[in-house]
PLY file of the C-alpha trace (Angstrom):
ply
format ascii 1.0
element vertex 360
property float x
property float y
property float z
element edge 359
property int vertex1
property int vertex2
end_header
-26.55 -25.56 -43.32
-25.20 -22.40 -44.62
-22.89 -21.90 -41.51
-21.73 -25.30 -41.74
-20.78 -24.81 -45.38
-18.90 -21.69 -44.61
-16.96 -23.40 -41.66
-15.96 -26.27 -43.90
-15.11 -24.23 -46.89
-12.83 -21.95 -44.66
-11.31 -24.94 -42.83
-12.33 -23.70 -39.55
-14.86 -26.42 -38.51
-12.52 -27.48 -35.62
-12.41 -24.20 -34.32
-16.13 -23.75 -34.50
-16.83 -26.85 -32.64
-14.09 -27.09 -30.30
-13.05 -23.11 -29.30
-13.65 -23.12 -25.61
-16.47 -20.09 -25.09
-15.10 -16.78 -24.33
-15.04 -15.62 -20.55
-18.54 -14.61 -19.15
-18.84 -12.00 -16.17
-20.22 -14.09 -13.05
-23.18 -12.45 -12.04
-24.72 -12.71 -8.31
-27.09 -10.82 -6.22
-23.73 -8.96 -5.04
-22.57 -7.83 -8.24
-26.21 -6.86 -9.39
-26.78 -4.97 -5.89
-23.59 -2.92 -5.96
-22.76 -2.76 -9.71
-19.57 -4.40 -9.68
-17.80 -6.77 -12.17
-16.53 -9.55 -9.77
-18.60 -10.73 -6.68
-15.30 -10.35 -4.73
-15.09 -7.86 -1.53
-11.90 -6.78 -0.12
-12.62 -6.98 3.88
-11.84 -4.22 6.22
-8.31 -4.28 7.67
-7.11 -1.93 10.65
-4.31 0.46 9.59
-4.46 -1.48 6.04
-7.70 -0.20 4.53
-6.60 2.90 2.98
-7.62 4.54 -0.25
-4.43 2.76 -2.18
-5.99 -0.84 -1.49
-9.40 -0.01 -1.68
-9.16 1.81 -5.24
-6.81 -0.90 -6.49
-9.78 -3.53 -5.66
-12.58 -1.42 -7.13
-10.48 -0.59 -10.48
-9.82 -4.55 -10.51
-13.60 -5.06 -10.55
-13.98 -6.07 -6.95
-15.40 -3.96 -4.11
-12.41 -1.92 -2.32
-13.24 -1.19 1.37
-11.52 1.73 3.34
-11.40 0.97 7.23
-13.24 3.67 9.28
-11.33 3.53 12.66
-7.95 3.62 10.79
-8.91 7.33 10.31
-8.02 9.22 13.53
-11.30 11.08 13.31
-14.83 11.21 11.19
-13.59 14.00 9.46
-10.27 12.33 8.33
-12.40 9.48 7.31
-14.51 11.79 4.80
-11.14 13.19 3.49
-9.97 9.47 2.75
-13.43 8.77 1.14
-12.86 11.82 -1.22
-9.28 10.67 -1.82
-10.16 7.41 -2.84
-12.91 8.80 -5.33
-10.02 10.76 -6.78
-8.32 7.14 -7.51
-11.29 5.29 -8.71
-14.66 5.92 -10.47
-15.94 2.58 -9.14
-18.10 1.65 -6.36
-16.36 1.14 -2.77
-17.40 0.75 0.84
-16.21 1.56 4.21
-15.75 -0.87 7.24
-16.80 0.25 10.49
-16.44 -1.87 13.28
-18.55 -1.36 16.64
-16.13 -1.94 19.46
-16.87 0.77 22.24
-15.56 -1.10 24.78
-12.19 -1.82 23.22
-12.01 1.28 20.94
-13.59 4.69 22.31
-14.70 6.62 19.16
-17.38 8.81 18.20
-19.39 6.17 16.40
-22.07 8.13 15.61
-20.24 11.06 13.72
-18.41 8.39 11.68
-21.61 6.57 10.71
-22.89 10.04 9.68
-20.00 10.89 7.53
-20.54 7.35 5.90
-24.25 8.51 5.00
-23.37 11.91 4.04
-20.78 10.55 1.59
-23.20 8.06 0.29
-20.68 5.06 -0.63
-22.12 1.80 -2.04
-21.87 -0.33 0.82
-20.94 -0.39 4.71
-19.48 -3.44 6.42
-20.44 -3.54 9.92
-18.44 -5.64 12.16
-18.83 -6.64 15.93
-21.87 -4.64 17.23
-25.45 -4.44 16.07
-25.90 -1.98 12.94
-29.85 -1.58 14.05
-29.36 1.95 14.96
-27.79 3.35 11.72
-29.46 1.13 9.16
-32.32 3.49 8.60
-29.93 6.47 7.94
-27.67 4.40 5.74
-30.64 3.18 3.63
-32.12 6.72 3.52
-28.79 7.54 1.60
-28.68 4.82 -0.61
-26.10 2.82 1.27
-26.21 -1.00 1.12
-25.46 -2.56 4.61
-23.75 -5.76 5.28
-23.01 -7.21 8.50
-20.03 -9.58 9.50
-21.29 -12.46 11.79
-19.27 -15.46 13.23
-22.31 -17.30 14.17
-25.89 -18.05 13.27
-27.44 -16.26 16.03
-25.69 -13.09 15.21
-26.67 -13.55 11.45
-30.38 -13.77 12.31
-29.93 -10.76 14.55
-28.45 -8.79 11.88
-31.29 -9.92 9.30
-33.96 -8.63 11.74
-32.08 -5.35 12.17
-32.71 -4.90 8.17
-29.19 -5.42 6.70
-29.14 -5.86 3.12
-26.31 -8.70 2.85
-24.81 -11.14 5.61
-21.27 -11.87 5.49
-20.41 -15.25 7.44
-16.95 -15.89 8.65
-15.66 -19.38 9.70
-13.18 -20.03 12.37
-10.40 -20.64 9.64
-10.86 -16.93 8.92
-9.23 -13.83 10.25
-11.92 -13.40 12.89
-11.89 -11.02 15.78
-14.26 -10.98 19.07
-14.96 -14.81 19.06
-16.73 -16.18 21.77
-16.70 -19.57 23.40
-18.75 -22.36 21.35
-18.14 -20.28 18.21
-15.32 -22.52 16.84
-17.33 -23.61 13.88
-15.44 -23.93 10.56
-17.08 -22.42 7.52
-17.87 -25.21 5.62
-20.57 -26.19 8.28
-21.39 -22.54 9.09
-21.91 -21.26 5.53
-24.04 -24.47 4.52
-26.36 -23.62 7.28
-26.48 -19.83 6.93
-27.58 -20.19 3.12
-30.40 -22.33 4.29
-31.64 -20.16 6.98
-31.18 -16.61 5.67
-33.29 -14.82 3.67
-30.81 -11.85 2.53
-27.98 -12.97 0.08
-24.94 -14.40 2.04
-21.47 -13.58 1.31
-18.80 -16.35 2.20
-15.76 -14.92 4.52
-12.83 -16.71 6.03
-9.44 -17.93 4.27
-10.42 -17.56 0.69
-7.56 -16.97 -1.73
-8.21 -18.98 -4.73
-10.71 -19.18 -7.71
-11.44 -22.86 -6.29
-12.87 -21.61 -3.31
-14.78 -18.90 -4.94
-16.61 -21.53 -7.11
-17.31 -23.44 -4.20
-19.02 -20.79 -2.14
-21.15 -19.73 -5.19
-22.25 -23.41 -5.72
-23.24 -23.54 -2.19
-25.30 -20.15 -2.79
-23.11 -17.51 -1.89
-23.60 -14.25 -3.67
-19.79 -13.23 -3.41
-16.68 -13.83 -1.10
-14.76 -11.54 1.04
-11.03 -11.70 1.04
-8.65 -10.13 3.70
-5.44 -11.91 3.83
-5.11 -12.60 0.33
-4.92 -8.76 -0.30
-2.38 -8.08 2.24
0.22 -9.49 -0.20
-0.62 -7.45 -3.35
1.58 -4.74 -4.79
-1.12 -2.01 -3.94
-1.47 -2.86 -0.61
-0.03 -0.26 1.63
2.00 -2.31 4.10
5.78 -2.85 4.40
7.21 -5.20 1.58
8.99 -7.48 4.32
5.47 -8.45 5.51
4.18 -9.43 1.84
7.42 -11.19 1.17
7.11 -13.28 4.61
3.84 -14.33 3.92
4.77 -15.61 0.38
7.50 -17.71 1.56
6.71 -21.58 1.01
7.55 -22.28 4.85
4.55 -19.99 5.78
1.26 -22.23 5.62
-2.12 -22.60 6.74
-0.68 -23.73 10.18
1.28 -20.34 10.91
-1.86 -18.66 12.61
-2.94 -18.82 16.36
-5.99 -17.95 18.35
-5.25 -15.37 21.02
-7.52 -13.58 23.59
-9.94 -16.76 23.99
-9.90 -16.67 27.77
-11.36 -12.85 27.61
-14.16 -13.83 25.38
-12.64 -11.84 22.51
-10.62 -14.82 20.28
-8.92 -13.65 17.42
-7.00 -15.29 14.81
-3.52 -14.02 14.11
-0.26 -14.72 12.51
1.87 -16.79 14.62
5.06 -14.94 15.91
6.66 -14.01 19.00
3.86 -11.62 19.94
1.45 -14.11 19.82
3.22 -16.55 21.67
4.02 -14.32 24.51
0.19 -13.45 24.70
-0.66 -17.36 24.67
1.54 -17.82 27.49
-0.20 -15.05 29.74
-3.36 -16.42 29.10
-2.03 -19.63 30.37
-0.70 -17.99 33.52
-4.26 -16.85 34.12
-6.00 -19.98 33.89
-8.15 -20.43 36.84
-7.29 -16.91 38.17
-8.57 -13.50 37.19
-8.57 -12.33 33.55
-6.61 -9.08 33.14
-6.59 -7.69 29.77
-3.88 -4.99 31.11
-1.33 -7.83 30.69
-2.00 -8.19 27.46
-2.35 -4.90 26.24
1.05 -4.07 25.39
1.01 -7.11 22.78
-2.28 -6.35 21.19
-1.64 -2.57 20.93
-2.77 -0.99 17.88
-0.20 1.60 17.74
2.30 -1.43 17.78
0.85 -3.05 14.87
0.45 0.14 13.06
4.07 0.79 13.19
4.67 -2.74 12.25
2.54 -2.17 9.02
3.85 1.26 7.95
7.23 1.80 9.60
9.57 -1.44 10.46
8.13 -4.31 8.47
9.16 -6.50 11.40
6.56 -9.32 11.06
7.60 -10.54 14.52
7.01 -7.42 16.53
3.05 -7.09 16.34
-0.37 -8.85 16.64
-1.67 -8.93 12.89
-4.83 -10.79 12.04
-4.12 -13.48 9.34
-6.56 -16.46 8.17
-5.26 -19.94 7.55
-5.23 -18.80 3.60
-1.52 -18.36 4.28
-1.11 -21.57 3.01
-2.46 -20.59 -0.54
-0.34 -17.69 -0.71
2.92 -17.98 -2.77
3.13 -14.25 -4.65
2.47 -10.82 -4.64
0.43 -9.73 -7.73
-1.10 -6.76 -8.53
-5.01 -6.64 -7.49
-5.80 -6.71 -11.11
-3.80 -9.94 -11.68
-5.19 -11.42 -8.78
-8.75 -10.78 -9.53
-8.51 -11.85 -13.14
-6.71 -15.05 -12.04
-9.24 -15.96 -9.50
-12.26 -15.33 -11.43
-10.92 -17.23 -14.35
-10.31 -20.20 -12.06
-13.54 -19.89 -10.35
-15.15 -19.93 -14.06
-13.08 -23.09 -15.07
-14.23 -25.01 -12.00
-17.66 -24.20 -12.22
-17.61 -25.22 -15.97
-15.90 -28.45 -14.84
-18.32 -29.40 -12.31
-21.41 -28.68 -14.42
-19.99 -31.17 -17.16
-20.11 -33.72 -14.51
-23.86 -33.59 -14.55
-25.59 -36.17 -16.60
-28.85 -35.06 -18.06
-31.73 -37.46 -16.95
-33.19 -39.43 -19.84
-36.65 -38.06 -21.03
-37.66 -41.59 -22.18
0 1
1 2
2 3
3 4
4 5
5 6
6 7
7 8
8 9
9 10
10 11
11 12
12 13
13 14
14 15
15 16
16 17
17 18
18 19
19 20
20 21
21 22
22 23
23 24
24 25
25 26
26 27
27 28
28 29
29 30
30 31
31 32
32 33
33 34
34 35
35 36
36 37
37 38
38 39
39 40
40 41
41 42
42 43
43 44
44 45
45 46
46 47
47 48
48 49
49 50
50 51
51 52
52 53
53 54
54 55
55 56
56 57
57 58
58 59
59 60
60 61
61 62
62 63
63 64
64 65
65 66
66 67
67 68
68 69
69 70
70 71
71 72
72 73
73 74
74 75
75 76
76 77
77 78
78 79
79 80
80 81
81 82
82 83
83 84
84 85
85 86
86 87
87 88
88 89
89 90
90 91
91 92
92 93
93 94
94 95
95 96
96 97
97 98
98 99
99 100
100 101
101 102
102 103
103 104
104 105
105 106
106 107
107 108
108 109
109 110
110 111
111 112
112 113
113 114
114 115
115 116
116 117
117 118
118 119
119 120
120 121
121 122
122 123
123 124
124 125
125 126
126 127
127 128
128 129
129 130
130 131
131 132
132 133
133 134
134 135
135 136
136 137
137 138
138 139
139 140
140 141
141 142
142 143
143 144
144 145
145 146
146 147
147 148
148 149
149 150
150 151
151 152
152 153
153 154
154 155
155 156
156 157
157 158
158 159
159 160
160 161
161 162
162 163
163 164
164 165
165 166
166 167
167 168
168 169
169 170
170 171
171 172
172 173
173 174
174 175
175 176
176 177
177 178
178 179
179 180
180 181
181 182
182 183
183 184
184 185
185 186
186 187
187 188
188 189
189 190
190 191
191 192
192 193
193 194
194 195
195 196
196 197
197 198
198 199
199 200
200 201
201 202
202 203
203 204
204 205
205 206
206 207
207 208
208 209
209 210
210 211
211 212
212 213
213 214
214 215
215 216
216 217
217 218
218 219
219 220
220 221
221 222
222 223
223 224
224 225
225 226
226 227
227 228
228 229
229 230
230 231
231 232
232 233
233 234
234 235
235 236
236 237
237 238
238 239
239 240
240 241
241 242
242 243
243 244
244 245
245 246
246 247
247 248
248 249
249 250
250 251
251 252
252 253
253 254
254 255
255 256
256 257
257 258
258 259
259 260
260 261
261 262
262 263
263 264
264 265
265 266
266 267
267 268
268 269
269 270
270 271
271 272
272 273
273 274
274 275
275 276
276 277
277 278
278 279
279 280
280 281
281 282
282 283
283 284
284 285
285 286
286 287
287 288
288 289
289 290
290 291
291 292
292 293
293 294
294 295
295 296
296 297
297 298
298 299
299 300
300 301
301 302
302 303
303 304
304 305
305 306
306 307
307 308
308 309
309 310
310 311
311 312
312 313
313 314
314 315
315 316
316 317
317 318
318 319
319 320
320 321
321 322
322 323
323 324
324 325
325 326
326 327
327 328
328 329
329 330
330 331
331 332
332 333
333 334
334 335
335 336
336 337
337 338
338 339
339 340
340 341
341 342
342 343
343 344
344 345
345 346
346 347
347 348
348 349
349 350
350 351
351 352
352 353
353 354
354 355
355 356
356 357
357 358
358 359
């Protein structure tokens, strides 16, 4: 009664009753596990995942991620980890894609550097992390595996990983196998039902509405890659960011290449991807020869595009269908603040639709 009298006396009764609640942090198994503010991970991106973007995402409350194989040697990765630490005091991770057939590298040495540097989390893509899980766990590192199918997710869980990141066909996936063309709406619903470890939604996420939907389905968080390309801090040429934000660039502007070689990859549709698809068509019914595709799929070519020319048309670059949701180039902080605000608004609106059951 005294609080009610105070509100009436000070003409603040309407404010007391109707002011929306202050924004509250979204807490999940992911935020608790890694000590981060927002349940958002920046996915690993080859020749993009440098300290600039990783530190910016972490400083904004998410989990920034360095890309290990972007660095030419394991010791260069160590230097980049230290450089990232000089730019943020927040947790960050490292992506390690295990692709020995496509990218010859000293994977054991990269894995050892990750363990020695005791980063917060390692995101493993492609191959099995089983060999390295005990070493990483001994160093206090959480292990996340990126899986494009339920069977791969179950294998990763059996390998002892802490988190499973499930990517749907609409995402910027790589290494897809025939029959794995399953959209995230189905794949994720099945994953949260079948897996015992926390599940991260991945694939074409760029808005708070999507984050809210994923959390409602049981996600511990979301991973975004393509959306972070079009941010101020992302270390790629401005011309590419501006292209991504153009109104005419939408969800239809991606293609899936390398399917015939059982290495399906979603990329931005440009002259390079069109030429690759033409070569694949020519090889139908005959011998599949990656050598014909190699000049177009060259990592060096893509790196030159990202860092030097800015010619979006002259490189094979991964992009999800979230292109249709990108129309600006914000800072990482502005982007994450916007996404979390929208996610909270959507979840509050959804909860308001629940009519309590009568106790009578």
